[in-house]
C-alpha positions as CSV (number, residue, x, y, z in Angstrom):
1,X,57.2,10.5,12.4
2,X,55.6,12.9,14.6
3,X,57.3,16.2,13.0
4,X,56.1,14.2,9.7
5,X,52.1,14.2,10.7
6,X,52.9,17.8,12.2
7,X,53.8,19.3,8.8
8,X,51.0,17.4,6.6
9,X,48.1,18.8,9.5
10,X,49.6,22.4,9.1
11,X,48.9,21.6,5.4
12,X,45.7,21.0,4.9
13,X,44.5,24.0,7.6
14,X,46.4,26.5,5.9
15,X,45.4,25.3,2.2
16,X,41.4,25.1,3.7
17,X,41.4,28.3,5.2
18,X,42.7,29.7,2.3
19,X,40.7,27.3,0.2
20,X,37.0,29.4,2.4
21,X,38.5,32.7,2.3
22,X,38.4,32.1,-1.8
23,X,35.7,30.8,-1.5
24,X,33.7,33.5,0.5
25,X,34.8,35.9,-1.2
26,X,33.7,34.5,-4.6
27,X,30.4,34.1,-4.0
28,X,29.2,37.2,-2.4
29,X,29.1,41.0,-3.6
30,X,31.5,43.4,-3.1
31,X,28.8,45.5,-0.9
32,X,28.4,42.5,1.1
33,X,31.7,41.1,2.2
34,X,30.8,39.7,5.9
35,X,31.7,37.1,6.9
36,X,28.3,34.4,7.3
37,X,27.8,32.8,10.8
38,X,26.9,29.4,11.4
39,X,23.2,29.3,13.2
40,X,21.4,26.2,14.4
41,X,17.5,25.8,13.7
42,X,16.4,24.1,16.5
43,X,13.2,21.7,16.6
44,X,10.1,23.8,17.1
45,X,6.7,21.6,15.7
46,X,6.4,18.1,15.3
47,X,3.7,16.4,13.3
48,X,3.9,12.7,13.2
49,X,1.4,10.6,10.6
50,X,0.4,7.5,11.0
51,X,1.4,6.6,7.7
52,X,4.7,6.6,9.2
53,X,5.9,9.9,7.8
54,X,6.8,12.4,11.0
55,X,6.9,16.0,10.0
56,X,9.9,18.4,11.1
57,X,10.2,22.1,11.7
58,X,12.6,24.4,13.2
59,X,12.8,27.6,13.8
60,X,15.2,30.1,15.1
61,X,16.7,33.8,15.2
62,X,19.3,34.6,12.7
63,X,21.6,37.7,11.9
64,X,23.7,38.9,8.7
65,X,24.6,36.7,6.6
66,X,23.9,32.9,8.1
67,X,24.8,29.8,7.5
68,X,22.3,27.0,8.6
69,X,24.1,23.4,9.0
70,X,21.2,20.6,9.6
71,X,23.0,17.3,9.4
72,X,20.2,14.2,8.9
73,X,21.2,10.2,8.1
74,X,22.1,9.2,4.4
75,X,18.3,7.4,4.1
76,X,16.0,10.9,4.9
77,X,17.9,12.6,1.9
78,X,15.9,11.5,-0.5
79,X,12.5,13.0,1.9
80,X,14.6,16.0,2.4
81,X,15.4,17.4,-0.8
82,X,11.6,16.5,-1.2
83,X,9.8,18.2,1.1
84,X,11.8,21.0,2.7
85,X,10.5,24.1,2.8
86,X,12.6,27.5,3.4
87,X,11.6,30.5,4.6
88,X,13.0,33.6,6.0
89,X,10.6,35.9,8.0
90,X,12.1,39.6,7.2
91,X,14.0,40.9,4.7
92,X,16.5,38.0,3.9
93,X,17.5,36.4,0.9
94,X,17.2,32.5,0.9
95,X,20.3,31.5,-0.4
96,X,21.3,27.8,-2.1
97,X,20.8,25.1,-0.2
98,X,23.7,22.6,-0.9
99,X,24.8,19.2,0.3
100,X,27.9,16.7,-0.4
101,X,27.7,14.5,-2.6
102,X,26.5,11.2,-2.6
103,X,29.1,9.7,-4.8
104,X,31.5,7.3,-3.2
105,X,34.5,8.7,-2.2
106,X,37.1,6.8,-4.8
107,X,33.9,8.0,-8.0
108,X,34.9,11.4,-6.3
109,X,38.5,11.5,-6.2
110,X,38.7,9.5,-9.5
111,X,39.6,12.8,-11.6
112,X,42.1,14.1,-9.0
113,X,45.3,13.8,-10.1
114,X,47.3,12.4,-7.1
115,X,46.5,10.2,-3.9
116,X,46.5,9.5,-0.2
117,X,46.7,6.0,1.1
118,X,45.4,6.4,5.0
119,X,48.2,3.6,6.0
120,X,52.3,4.8,4.7
121,X,55.1,3.0,5.6
122,X,58.5,4.2,5.4
123,X,57.4,7.3,7.6
124,X,57.0,8.7,3.7
125,X,53.6,10.2,3.9
126,X,54.4,13.7,2.9
127,X,56.6,13.0,1.0
128,X,54.2,10.7,-1.2
129,X,51.7,13.9,-1.5
130,X,54.7,16.0,-2.1
131,X,56.1,14.0,-5.1
132,X,52.6,13.5,-6.5
133,X,52.4,17.6,-6.9
134,X,55.5,18.1,-9.3
135,X,55.1,21.1,-11.3
136,X,53.3,22.7,-8.8
137,X,53.9,26.1,-7.1
138,X,54.8,26.1,-3.4
139,X,56.1,28.6,-0.8
140,X,57.9,26.3,1.2
141,X,58.6,27.4,5.2
142,X,61.7,25.1,7.1
143,X,64.3,26.3,10.0
144,X,67.0,27.5,7.6
145,X,64.4,30.0,6.2
146,X,61.8,30.2,3.5
147,X,61.5,29.7,-0.4
148,X,59.1,29.8,-3.4
149,X,59.1,28.0,-6.5
150,X,57.9,24.6,-8.1
151,X,58.9,21.7,-7.0
152,X,60.7,19.0,-9.3
153,X,60.6,16.0,-7.0
154,X,61.1,14.7,-3.9
155,X,64.5,13.0,-3.5
156,X,64.6,9.7,-1.8
157,X,68.7,9.4,0.5
158,X,69.7,6.3,2.4
159,X,72.7,7.3,5.0
160,X,74.4,4.2,5.8
161,X,75.3,3.4,9.7
162,X,79.0,4.1,11.0
163,X,79.7,3.7,14.4
164,X,78.8,6.6,16.6
165,X,75.2,6.7,14.3
166,X,72.8,4.7,13.1
167,X,71.5,4.5,9.5
168,X,68.5,6.0,8.3
169,X,66.5,7.3,5.4
170,X,65.8,10.7,4.3
171,X,63.2,13.0,1.8
172,X,64.3,16.0,0.5
173,X,62.3,18.0,-1.8
174,X,63.7,20.1,-4.4
175,X,62.0,22.9,-6.0
176,X,63.2,25.2,-9.2
177,X,62.5,28.9,-8.7
178,X,61.5,31.2,-11.3
179,X,65.1,33.1,-11.0
180,X,66.4,29.1,-11.9
181,X,67.7,28.4,-8.5
182,X,67.0,24.5,-7.1
183,X,67.0,24.3,-4.1
184,X,65.8,20.8,-1.5
185,X,64.8,21.3,2.1
186,X,64.8,17.6,3.9
187,X,61.5,17.4,5.0
188,X,62.3,16.6,9.0
189,X,63.7,20.5,8.6
190,X,59.8,22.3,7.2
191,X,57.7,23.8,8.9
192,X,55.2,24.1,5.7
193,X,54.4,23.8,2.4
194,X,51.9,26.3,0.9
195,X,50.0,26.0,-2.1
196,X,49.8,28.5,-4.8
197,X,47.6,27.6,-7.4
198,X,44.2,27.1,-7.5
199,X,43.4,24.5,-8.7
200,X,45.8,21.9,-6.6
201,X,44.5,23.7,-3.6
202,X,41.0,23.1,-4.6
203,X,41.3,19.2,-6.1
204,X,43.7,18.9,-2.1
205,X,40.1,20.1,-1.0
206,X,38.3,17.8,-2.5
207,X,40.5,14.8,-1.7
208,X,40.3,15.7,1.9
209,X,36.4,16.2,2.0
210,X,35.7,12.9,-0.1
211,X,38.0,11.2,2.3
212,X,36.7,12.1,5.4
213,X,32.9,11.3,4.1
214,X,34.0,7.8,3.9
215,X,34.5,7.7,8.1
216,X,31.1,9.4,8.0
217,X,29.4,6.7,5.6
218,X,25.6,7.6,7.3
219,X,25.7,11.2,8.0
220,X,24.4,14.1,5.0
221,X,25.2,17.7,6.1
222,X,22.6,19.9,4.7
223,X,23.8,24.0,4.8
224,X,21.3,26.5,3.8
225,X,22.0,30.0,3.4
226,X,20.4,33.6,3.6
227,X,21.9,36.6,3.2
228,X,20.4,39.9,4.9
229,X,21.5,42.5,8.1
230,X,19.6,42.3,11.4
231,X,17.7,39.8,13.9
232,X,15.5,37.9,11.9
233,X,13.0,34.7,12.4
234,X,14.5,31.2,9.7
235,X,11.7,28.6,9.3
236,X,12.9,25.7,8.2
237,X,10.7,22.1,7.7
238,X,10.5,19.5,5.8
239,X,9.4,15.1,5.6
240,X,11.1,12.1,7.2
241,X,10.0,8.8,7.6
242,X,9.1,8.1,11.5
243,X,7.9,5.1,13.8
244,X,4.1,5.2,13.4
245,X,2.1,6.7,16.2
246,X,0.2,4.2,18.6
247,X,-3.0,4.8,20.5
248,X,-4.5,2.7,23.2
249,X,-7.4,3.0,25.0
250,X,-8.9,2.9,28.7
251,X,-12.7,2.8,29.7
252,X,-14.0,2.9,32.7
253,X,-17.8,1.3,33.7
254,X,-19.4,3.4,36.4
255,X,-22.2,1.4,38.2
256,X,-25.0,1.9,35.6
257,X,-22.1,0.7,32.7
258,X,-21.9,4.2,30.9
259,X,-18.4,4.9,30.1
260,X,-15.4,7.0,30.5
261,X,-13.5,7.2,27.8
262,X,-9.7,8.1,27.9
263,X,-6.8,7.6,25.2
264,X,-3.3,7.8,25.2
265,X,-0.8,8.0,22.6
266,X,2.4,6.4,22.2
267,X,5.3,7.8,20.4
268,X,9.0,7.3,19.4
269,X,12.0,9.7,18.8
270,X,14.8,7.7,17.2
271,X,16.7,10.6,15.6
272,X,20.0,11.6,16.9
273,X,17.9,15.2,18.4
274,X,16.0,15.4,21.6
275,X,12.3,17.1,20.8
276,X,12.7,19.8,24.0
277,X,9.6,21.8,24.2
278,X,7.9,21.4,20.7
279,X,4.7,21.9,19.7
280,X,3.7,18.5,18.8
281,X,0.3,17.0,16.8
282,X,-0.6,13.4,16.1
283,X,-1.9,12.7,12.5
284,X,-4.7,10.4,11.5
285,X,-4.9,9.5,8.5
286,X,-3.7,7.9,4.9
287,X,-2.1,10.9,3.2
288,X,0.3,9.8,0.3
289,X,3.9,8.9,0.9
290,X,6.9,7.5,-1.5
291,X,10.4,7.7,-1.8
292,X,11.9,8.9,-4.8
293,X,16.1,8.9,-5.5
294,X,16.7,12.6,-5.8
295,X,20.1,12.8,-4.2
296,X,22.3,10.5,-6.8
297,X,22.9,12.5,-9.8
298,X,21.0,11.0,-12.5
299,X,22.6,11.2,-16.5
300,X,20.4,10.6,-19.7
301,X,21.2,9.0,-22.4
302,X,22.6,10.9,-25.6
303,X,23.7,9.4,-28.7
304,X,27.1,9.9,-29.9
305,X,26.6,11.4,-33.6
306,X,29.5,12.5,-36.0
307,X,30.3,15.6,-37.9
308,X,30.9,15.1,-41.3
309,X,34.4,16.3,-42.1
310,X,32.9,18.4,-44.6
311,X,30.6,20.4,-43.0
312,X,30.7,23.3,-40.8
313,X,28.3,23.8,-37.9
314,X,27.4,27.0,-36.3
315,X,24.3,27.4,-34.0
316,X,21.1,28.0,-34.7
317,X,19.7,31.6,-33.6
318,X,15.7,31.3,-34.2
319,X,13.4,34.5,-33.8
320,X,11.5,34.8,-30.1
321,X,7.6,35.1,-29.9
322,X,5.8,37.6,-28.7
323,X,6.2,37.9,-25.1
324,X,2.7,40.3,-24.0
325,X,0.0,37.7,-23.4
326,X,-1.0,36.3,-20.3
327,X,-2.5,32.3,-19.7
328,X,-2.8,29.9,-17.0
329,X,-2.4,25.9,-17.1
330,X,-2.0,23.0,-14.5
331,X,-1.0,19.2,-14.7
332,X,2.3,17.1,-13.3
333,X,4.2,14.7,-14.6
334,X,8.1,14.8,-14.8
335,X,11.1,15.4,-16.9
336,X,13.5,17.9,-17.6
337,X,14.4,20.4,-20.0
338,X,15.7,23.9,-20.2
339,X,14.6,27.1,-22.0
340,X,14.0,30.8,-22.4
341,X,11.7,33.5,-22.6
342,X,10.2,36.6,-22.6
343,X,6.7,38.2,-21.5
344,X,5.0,40.5,-19.4
345,X,1.6,40.8,-17.5
346,X,0.7,43.1,-14.1
347,X,-2.3,43.1,-11.7
348,X,-2.6,41.6,-8.7
349,X,-4.4,38.3,-6.9
350,X,-7.2,39.0,-5.2
351,X,-7.2,39.0,-1.2
352,X,-7.2,35.3,0.2
353,X,-11.0,35.0,1.4
354,X,-11.2,34.0,5.4
355,X,-11.1,30.5,5.6
356,X,-10.9,27.8,8.7
357,X,-7.4,25.9,9.5
358,X,-8.4,22.3,8.1
359,X,-11.5,21.2,6.9
360,X,-13.1,17.4,6.9
361,X,-13.9,15.5,4.2
362,X,-14.5,12.2,3.2
363,X,-13.1,9.2,6.1
364,X,-10.6,11.3,7.1
365,X,-10.6,14.4,9.5
366,X,-8.3,16.9,10.5
367,X,-8.9,19.6,13.8
368,X,-6.8,21.9,15.1
369,X,-6.6,24.3,18.0
370,X,-4.8,27.4,18.1
371,X,-0.6,27.9,17.8
372,X,0.9,31.2,17.9
373,X,3.6,32.0,16.2
374,X,3.4,32.4,12.4
375,X,2.2,29.5,10.3
376,X,3.9,28.0,7.2
377,X,0.7,28.6,5.1
378,X,0.7,32.1,6.5
379,X,4.7,32.6,6.3
380,X,4.5,31.3,3.0
381,X,2.4,34.4,1.5
382,X,3.9,37.4,3.6
383,X,6.0,39.7,1.7
384,X,9.2,39.2,4.1
385,X,8.9,35.6,4.0
386,X,12.3,34.9,1.6
387,X,10.4,33.3,-1.3
388,X,8.6,36.0,-3.5
389,X,5.4,33.6,-5.1
390,X,3.9,33.3,-8.5
391,X,0.3,32.3,-7.4
392,X,-2.1,31.9,-4.0
393,X,-3.6,29.2,-3.0
394,X,-4.1,26.9,0.0
395,X,-4.0,23.5,1.1
396,X,-7.4,21.4,2.3
397,X,-6.2,17.9,4.1
398,X,-7.9,14.8,4.7
399,X,-7.2,14.1,8.4
400,X,-7.8,14.3,11.8
401,X,-4.7,15.8,13.9
402,X,-4.6,16.0,17.3
403,X,-2.4,18.7,18.4
404,X,-0.7,18.5,22.1
405,X,-2.1,21.5,24.3
406,X,1.2,21.8,26.2
407,X,5.0,21.7,24.5
408,X,6.2,18.3,24.7
409,X,9.9,16.7,25.5
410,X,10.9,13.8,24.6
411,X,14.9,13.0,23.7
412,X,16.9,11.2,21.6
413,X,15.9,7.0,21.4
414,X,13.2,7.9,23.8
415,X,9.5,7.3,23.6
416,X,6.5,9.3,25.7
417,X,3.4,7.9,26.7
418,X,0.7,10.8,26.1
419,X,-2.8,11.7,26.8
420,X,-4.5,12.5,24.0
421,X,-8.6,12.4,24.8
422,X,-10.7,12.4,27.6
423,X,-14.1,12.3,27.5
424,X,-17.9,10.9,28.5
425,X,-18.9,7.9,25.9
426,X,-23.0,7.1,25.5
427,X,-22.5,3.1,25.8
428,X,-23.8,0.3,27.3
429,X,-23.4,-3.3,28.2
430,X,-23.9,-5.8,25.7
431,X,-23.0,-9.2,25.2
432,X,-22.3,-10.5,21.5
433,X,-22.4,-14.3,20.1
434,X,-20.8,-15.1,16.9
435,X,-21.4,-18.8,15.6
436,X,-17.7,-19.9,15.9
437,X,-18.3,-23.8,15.0
438,X,-18.0,-23.4,11.0
439,X,-15.1,-21.0,11.6
440,X,-11.0,-21.8,11.2
441,X,-9.7,-22.9,15.3
442,X,-6.4,-24.0,14.3
443,X,-5.4,-22.2,17.6
444,X,-7.3,-24.2,19.9
445,X,-6.3,-27.6,20.9
446,X,-9.2,-30.7,20.6
447,X,-10.0,-30.3,24.7
448,X,-11.1,-26.8,24.7
449,X,-12.0,-26.9,20.9
450,X,-15.3,-29.9,22.8
451,X,-15.8,-27.6,25.7
452,X,-16.2,-24.2,23.4
453,X,-18.8,-26.2,21.0
454,X,-20.5,-27.9,24.1
455,X,-21.2,-25.0,25.9
456,X,-20.9,-22.3,23.5
457,X,-21.4,-18.5,25.8
458,X,-21.1,-14.7,24.4
459,X,-18.6,-12.7,24.8
460,X,-19.2,-9.6,27.4
461,X,-19.0,-6.4,25.8
462,X,-19.4,-2.8,25.0
463,X,-22.3,-0.8,22.7
464,X,-19.6,2.5,22.8
465,X,-21.2,5.9,20.8
466,X,-18.7,8.4,19.8
467,X,-20.2,11.4,20.8
468,X,-17.8,13.7,20.4
469,X,-16.3,15.8,16.9
470,X,-13.2,13.9,17.5
471,X,-12.1,10.8,15.5
472,X,-10.8,8.1,17.5
473,X,-7.2,5.8,16.4
474,X,-7.3,1.8,16.2
475,X,-5.9,1.2,18.7
476,X,-6.2,-1.7,22.3
477,X,-7.7,-0.9,24.8
478,X,-8.0,-1.9,28.5
479,X,-11.9,-1.8,30.2
480,X,-11.9,-1.1,34.6
481,X,-15.5,-2.0,35.5
482,X,-16.3,-0.3,38.9
483,X,-12.4,0.5,39.0
484,X,-11.3,-2.7,38.5
485,X,-10.0,-4.5,35.4
486,X,-12.1,-6.4,32.9
487,X,-10.3,-6.8,30.2
488,X,-8.7,-5.8,26.7
489,X,-10.5,-5.0,23.2
490,X,-9.0,-3.7,20.3
491,X,-11.0,-1.1,18.6
492,X,-10.7,0.1,15.1
493,X,-10.7,3.6,13.8
494,X,-14.1,5.3,15.5
495,X,-16.1,8.2,13.8
496,X,-17.8,10.7,15.5
497,X,-21.3,10.0,15.3
498,X,-20.4,5.8,14.9
499,X,-20.9,3.1,17.1
500,X,-19.2,0.1,18.0
501,X,-19.2,-3.4,19.6
502,X,-16.4,-4.4,21.5
503,X,-15.7,-7.5,23.2
504,X,-13.1,-7.7,26.2
505,X,-14.1,-11.3,28.6
506,X,-16.3,-14.1,28.2
507,X,-20.1,-14.0,30.0
508,X,-19.8,-16.4,32.0
509,X,-23.9,-15.9,32.6
510,X,-25.6,-16.4,28.9
511,X,-25.9,-19.4,27.4
512,X,-26.9,-20.2,23.5
513,X,-27.3,-23.4,22.2
514,X,-27.7,-23.6,17.9
515,X,-29.5,-25.9,16.1
516,X,-29.5,-26.3,12.5
517,X,-31.9,-27.4,9.5
518,X,-32.7,-27.3,5.7
519,X,-35.5,-27.5,3.8
520,X,-37.2,-26.7,0.8
521,X,-40.4,-24.1,0.0
522,X,-42.8,-24.9,-2.4
523,X,-41.5,-23.2,-6.2
524,X,-42.3,-19.4,-6.5
525,X,-41.5,-19.6,-10.4
526,X,-42.4,-22.3,-13.2
527,X,-41.4,-21.5,-16.8
528,X,-41.0,-23.0,-20.4
529,X,-37.9,-21.7,-22.0
530,X,-36.4,-23.4,-24.8
531,X,-38.7,-26.7,-24.8
532,X,-37.4,-26.6,-21.2
533,X,-39.7,-26.6,-18.0
534,X,-38.0,-24.7,-15.2
535,X,-39.1,-24.9,-11.4
536,X,-37.1,-22.1,-8.9
537,X,-37.5,-22.6,-5.4
538,X,-35.7,-21.7,-2.5
539,X,-33.7,-23.8,-0.4
540,X,-34.1,-22.8,2.9
541,X,-31.5,-23.6,5.9
542,X,-32.5,-22.4,9.0
543,X,-30.3,-21.5,12.4
544,X,-32.0,-21.3,15.8
545,X,-30.1,-20.1,18.6
546,X,-31.4,-20.9,21.8
547,X,-30.7,-18.4,24.4
548,X,-30.5,-18.8,27.8
549,X,-29.9,-15.5,30.3
550,X,-28.3,-17.3,33.4
551,X,-28.3,-14.3,35.6
552,X,-30.3,-12.1,37.8
553,X,-29.6,-8.8,35.5
554,X,-30.9,-7.9,32.2
555,X,-28.8,-8.7,30.0
556,X,-28.7,-7.3,26.4
557,X,-27.3,-9.9,24.2
558,X,-25.9,-9.0,20.1
559,X,-26.5,-12.4,17.4
560,X,-24.1,-11.8,14.9
561,X,-24.8,-14.2,12.2
562,X,-22.5,-14.5,9.3
563,X,-23.6,-12.8,5.4
564,X,-22.9,-16.3,3.3
565,X,-22.4,-15.1,-1.1
566,X,-26.0,-15.4,-2.8
567,X,-28.0,-16.7,-0.3
568,X,-30.4,-14.3,1.3
569,X,-32.4,-13.7,4.5
570,X,-36.0,-15.1,4.5
571,X,-38.5,-12.6,5.4
572,X,-40.5,-15.9,6.6
573,X,-38.1,-15.4,10.1
574,X,-36.4,-13.0,12.3
575,X,-35.2,-9.5,10.9
576,X,-31.7,-8.0,11.7
577,X,-31.5,-4.3,13.9
578,X,-28.8,-3.7,11.1
579,X,-26.5,-5.2,9.2
580,X,-22.9,-4.9,8.1
581,X,-20.0,-6.1,5.6
582,X,-20.2,-9.2,7.2
583,X,-22.5,-9.9,9.4
584,X,-25.8,-9.8,10.4
585,X,-27.2,-8.6,13.9
586,X,-29.7,-9.1,15.6
587,X,-30.4,-7.7,19.3
588,X,-32.4,-9.9,21.6
589,X,-33.5,-8.6,25.5
590,X,-33.3,-11.3,28.2
591,X,-34.8,-10.5,31.4
592,X,-33.2,-12.4,34.8
593,X,-33.4,-16.1,34.2
594,X,-35.5,-15.8,30.9
595,X,-34.8,-18.0,27.9
596,X,-35.8,-16.8,24.1
597,X,-35.1,-18.2,20.8
598,X,-34.9,-16.6,17.6
599,X,-35.0,-18.5,14.2
600,X,-33.0,-16.7,11.9
601,X,-33.6,-18.6,7.8
602,X,-31.9,-18.2,4.6
603,X,-32.4,-18.6,1.1
604,X,-30.8,-19.6,-2.1
605,X,-31.8,-20.1,-5.6
606,X,-32.1,-23.0,-7.1
607,X,-33.7,-24.2,-10.0
608,X,-34.6,-27.7,-11.3
609,X,-34.9,-28.2,-15.2
610,X,-37.1,-31.2,-17.0
611,X,-36.8,-31.7,-21.8
612,X,-40.5,-31.5,-23.0
613,X,-39.4,-34.4,-24.6
614,X,-39.2,-36.6,-23.0
615,X,-41.8,-35.3,-20.3
616,X,-43.3,-38.3,-18.6
617,X,-46.4,-38.8,-16.2
618,X,-44.1,-39.5,-13.6
619,X,-42.8,-36.0,-13.7
620,X,-46.7,-35.1,-14.3
621,X,-47.9,-36.6,-10.9
622,X,-44.3,-35.0,-9.0
623,X,-46.1,-31.3,-10.8
624,X,-49.5,-31.4,-9.6
625,X,-48.4,-33.2,-6.3
626,X,-46.2,-29.8,-5.5
627,X,-48.9,-27.7,-6.4
628,X,-46.2,-26.3,-9.1
629,X,-49.0,-25.6,-12.2
630,X,-52.5,-25.1,-12.5
631,X,-55.4,-26.6,-13.8
632,X,-54.6,-24.7,-17.5
633,X,-51.5,-25.9,-17.4
634,X,-52.3,-29.1,-16.5
635,X,-54.7,-29.6,-19.4
636,X,-51.7,-28.8,-21.6
637,X,-49.3,-30.8,-19.8
638,X,-51.7,-33.6,-20.5
639,X,-52.1,-33.7,-23.7
640,X,-48.0,-33.2,-24.5
641,X,-48.1,-36.1,-22.8
642,X,-50.7,-38.1,-24.3
643,X,-48.2,-37.8,-27.8
644,X,-45.5,-38.9,-26.4
645,X,-47.3,-41.6,-25.1
646,X,-48.5,-42.5,-28.8
647,X,-45.6,-41.6,-30.0
648,X,-43.8,-44.3,-27.2
649,X,-46.5,-46.8,-28.7
650,X,-45.8,-46.6,-32.3
651,X,-41.4,-46.9,-31.0
652,X,-42.6,-49.6,-29.3
653,X,-44.6,-51.8,-32.4
654,X,-41.6,-50.7,-34.4
655,X,-39.6,-52.5,-32.2
656,X,-41.7,-55.4,-32.3
657,X,-42.1,-55.7,-35.7
658,X,-38.4,-55.3,-36.6
659,X,-37.6,-58.4,-33.7
660,X,-40.1,-60.5,-36.1
661,X,-38.5,-59.9,-39.3
662,X,-34.9,-60.7,-37.8
663,X,-37.2,-63.8,-36.5
664,X,-37.8,-64.5,-40.0
665,X,-34.7,-64.0,-41.3
666,X,-33.0,-66.8,-39.7
667,X,-35.8,-69.3,-40.2
668,X,-35.5,-69.1,-43.9
669,X,-31.7,-69.3,-43.6
670,X,-32.5,-72.5,-42.0
671,X,-34.6,-73.5,-44.2
672,X,-32.2,-73.5,-46.9
673,X,-29.6,-74.8,-45.8
674,X,-32.5,-78.3,-44.5
675,X,-33.0,-78.1,-48.1
676,X,-29.4,-78.4,-49.5
677,X,-28.7,-81.3,-47.4
678,X,-32.1,-83.3,-48.6
679,X,-31.7,-82.9,-52.1
680,X,-28.9,-85.7,-52.3
681,X,-31.9,-88.5,-50.8
682,X,-35.0,-89.9,-52.6
683,X,-37.0,-88.5,-49.2
684,X,-36.3,-84.7,-49.8
685,X,-39.3,-84.6,-52.2
686,X,-41.9,-84.3,-49.9
687,X,-40.0,-82.1,-46.8
688,X,-38.8,-79.8,-49.7
689,X,-42.3,-79.1,-50.6
690,X,-43.6,-78.4,-46.8
691,X,-40.3,-76.2,-46.3
692,X,-41.3,-74.4,-49.9
693,X,-45.0,-73.7,-49.0
694,X,-43.6,-72.6,-45.1
695,X,-41.0,-70.0,-46.9
696,X,-44.0,-68.3,-49.1
697,X,-46.3,-68.0,-45.4
698,X,-43.5,-65.5,-44.1
699,X,-42.4,-63.7,-47.3
700,X,-46.1,-63.0,-47.2
701,X,-45.8,-61.5,-43.6
702,X,-43.3,-59.8,-44.5
703,X,-44.6,-57.7,-47.1
704,X,-47.3,-57.2,-44.2
705,X,-45.0,-56.1,-42.0
706,X,-43.0,-53.3,-43.9
707,X,-46.3,-51.7,-44.8
708,X,-47.3,-51.5,-41.4
709,X,-44.1,-49.8,-40.5
710,X,-44.2,-47.1,-43.5
711,X,-47.9,-46.1,-41.9
712,X,-46.1,-46.3,-38.4
713,X,-43.7,-44.1,-39.6
714,X,-45.7,-41.7,-41.1
715,X,-47.6,-41.4,-38.1
716,X,-45.3,-40.9,-35.9
717,X,-43.8,-38.1,-37.7
718,X,-47.0,-36.7,-37.7
719,X,-47.5,-37.2,-33.7
720,X,-43.9,-35.6,-33.5
721,X,-44.1,-32.9,-35.0
722,X,-47.3,-31.9,-33.6
723,X,-45.4,-32.5,-30.4
724,X,-42.7,-30.1,-31.4
725,X,-46.1,-27.8,-32.7
726,X,-47.2,-28.0,-28.3
727,X,-44.3,-27.5,-26.9
728,X,-43.6,-24.1,-29.1
729,X,-46.7,-23.1,-28.0
730,X,-46.6,-24.0,-24.7
731,X,-45.4,-20.9,-22.4
732,X,-45.8,-20.5,-18.7
733,X,-44.7,-18.0,-17.1
């Protein structure tokens, strides 16, 4: 068994050495037959971004024809392929950047005409490999000599046991020479089997590489090649996913409450490589970043079109257009294609204008201290960079950079706390009160909530102003008051010349009580629109903040009053010192043991509507009492009310006449029933005459009522037309 394993290892090594030599000879021209030297490029610069991306820059010296192998995790390869930049800073020429396929081993070995099981029994590992190479030309070296030929088969022989020797199984390699001689070799005596055909060696190498990749599932090697002579510097940069860097701050207050500001950055090196004496920068901002699957081979669907048997297709040849010309353009997109063309042009680009290293714009800024050495942007336009640029230009970042002045060392899988800011700031001690009674308090128990509402107090804090030229990224903050711990706070991003309130403890020396009132202001606008009387007014909510300074020190309190949708501050009450997106802020100065009140009023626009067609004297009295209208409008409304009252009186008379008609109709029905009953008695004649006389009187009354109703209907129509005209002509603004 040991001999078989050794023989298999010798076979693979022999093949790999021969294949590598052949590949190098094939790739390099005759004038450059120097063997490529393997080099390493240490990490020299790391830039961490707050959006979870890291920019890595490697630099190192190489000589001659060099290969640089970079190892990455599988998840990092897409980012590297998208962002890798390779520069040779002297006379070298950058060659191909290659990496192993992302296809699984089963897919890569699917077309190889043999396979090898990782575990084999019967001691037949090499025998199984050679049996699948039937017909391959080989040179066999054994203890009995050397022979060449083509593999015919691997014969399995069973050795029977006898009294002195146990039985067993042997494998014999059978080959046939070009002269027709057939030989067999016991594999136990074979020292090496050398493959002579390039295709077979390539298949075996590919099989070995594919199976080796299964043992390193999360590892990818990217190889960068450069051809040249002499020593020169190479730069390789790329971006990969990385933990976001974080900031923490310390604020030390002196006797006067002036803050001394110190900021620290927390960085994490989760890679498999140490950051040793690297130039570290921290970028605050939100550059666009995404992941695209670039390492996986992609194929487009193409339809299969049958070729008619009677049609002989030949390639078409098209005349080229005139290649002389020039042009420019820009755009973005994605796609693939191929083509060819020709053209010529002349001229030289203008020299690049001097510019700052970084510019600031919008909400993000970038500043930088000097960096010794060739920057990537300068190296790109350098004639010795190894890359011939097609155009000149510059990128201006809308970011803010913290550049660490001294080199930093962070070992792999370690983190570091690095000082980035230390400066004096402008600020003052303040107290900040925000009414929490209307906010959710699910995290508080009933007892603490009751105490908080019964004894509301503001928060101790700072009004901090950034007088530096730096932007401070958001993060936690620890406050030390005269060298003693005072509390902690959270701060959002603070830009230059911006000021921010910071709270860190409860102010036990100030008490705030709140009183709420609601009222309705007099009408601000009265108008008539399409026969509807509209009264516009404000509903006013007043909140009275009663502040008490219970200490012997001067207090500055900021009262934060929430901004409510559709509500506006009343001009009749306190005005805010400034407004944020969510709060009005009122500054109140309190002398020692002083009590003050601040009244904040908010108005909400309201409207009551009344239909003029049903306007009543009671509504008019309300308008007059509320002074919604003047005397001229009152006279117009009085006329409308008079017309409405006359119409109502006619309606009442019509209703009475209808009731009288209904009563007469019922009496006449009763008369008819009585007359029919009395007609059968001798005493009926006199009573019937009486009923008939009464009925005649009622008929006369019915005629009179009908005549009166007709007159009332005519009068009502007249009054309603007059009322409609008056309503239409009534205008109140």
